[in-house]
N, C-alpha and C positions, 0 to 999 in steps of 0.2 A: 164301818166309814175311814175316811180320806180327808189330808190335812195339805191346802197349798200354801208356799208359804209366797206372798208376793215380795217382794225388796228389791236386792243391787246383792250383785255375791262376793261383789267386795264389803261391803258391808258389817262391822264387826259385831253385831248385833243379829245381823240378821243369822250368821252365823252358829254362835250362842245357839239358834233356835234349829238348827237346821241340826245340828250335832246333840241334843234333846230330843228331836222329831227323826227320826233318819230316818222314816219313809214314804214321810211329805216330801212331796213335789216339791220346788225352786222356781218360781218363773223371775227373773229379769226383766223389774222395769223398763228399765232402759231398752234393755233389746226387742223386746218381747211385746209389753207394753199396757197395759186391763181389759181385761173379756167389757163390755161392752160394759157397760148398767151398773159398772163391780164400783166402781168415784162416784156414784151417783150413791146409789145405799151405803159406802163410806160414810163417805160427809152424812149422809140424814145417820148414821152409829154417832159417829165422832164428834159431828161438826172441825170447828180450829184445830182442834186437840190434833185431826191428821195430816195439820199443811206443817211440816219442822219450821219453821221463822227461821232457827239456831243454824240453818246450811248452808252453807258456805254459796251452793245455789238464790240462796233469797237472799246474800247479801253480795252475792253479784247481780240482782234486777234490780234494772228504775225505777222511777217512783213510779214513772206509771203501768210501765207492767206489774207492781205488784197491789195495783191497785185494782187490780183487775178482780173477776172471777176465779174464785177457787177450785169448783173445780175445772172450769177449764185451764188452770193457772195452771196443772199440777195435769194435766192430757200434754200442757207443751216444755212442761218441765217433770220428769216422772221423779226425778233425782228428794221430789219438796217434800216429798210426802210423804210421813214420816213412817217409819220399818221397825221391822214387818209389820204388815196388815196378812194376816194369815185368814182363811174361812176353814171352815169344819160346815159343809155340807151349808147348810143357810145361818149359821152365825159365824159372824166376825170378829175375830180381835185383835187388837192394834198394840203395836208392843212385845217388848220382854223384858219377865225378871220371876222369882218364881211363886206367887203367885200365879200371873200367866199361865205361866207354862202348867201351874196343874188344872185350872179351868178347860185350857187347849190339851188337857188329857183326858179328863172325866168327859166330854165330849168328845174322845174319840170310840 
């Protein structure tokens, strides 16, 4: 099975995931966006944890923008998605640490 990492090329956490998963394909969400339906599926799985409210992008938003529906907001500003989002088949993983690394490798 193949893994796809959705994140940013310049993100340190995404780089760590890529190093640990050299066969995985990186999709830079700023350049390529997310496949239709994936963001909604990820929101169903992870809820508010998917929205990175600690990012500089979030801090730069107006109060009105912050009040928008989260999935639409992440579509408009892909850097607001917590990274990396990793897809292995139909299974999604969010973030990167030793535990998630083990789960992803077990799913492969």
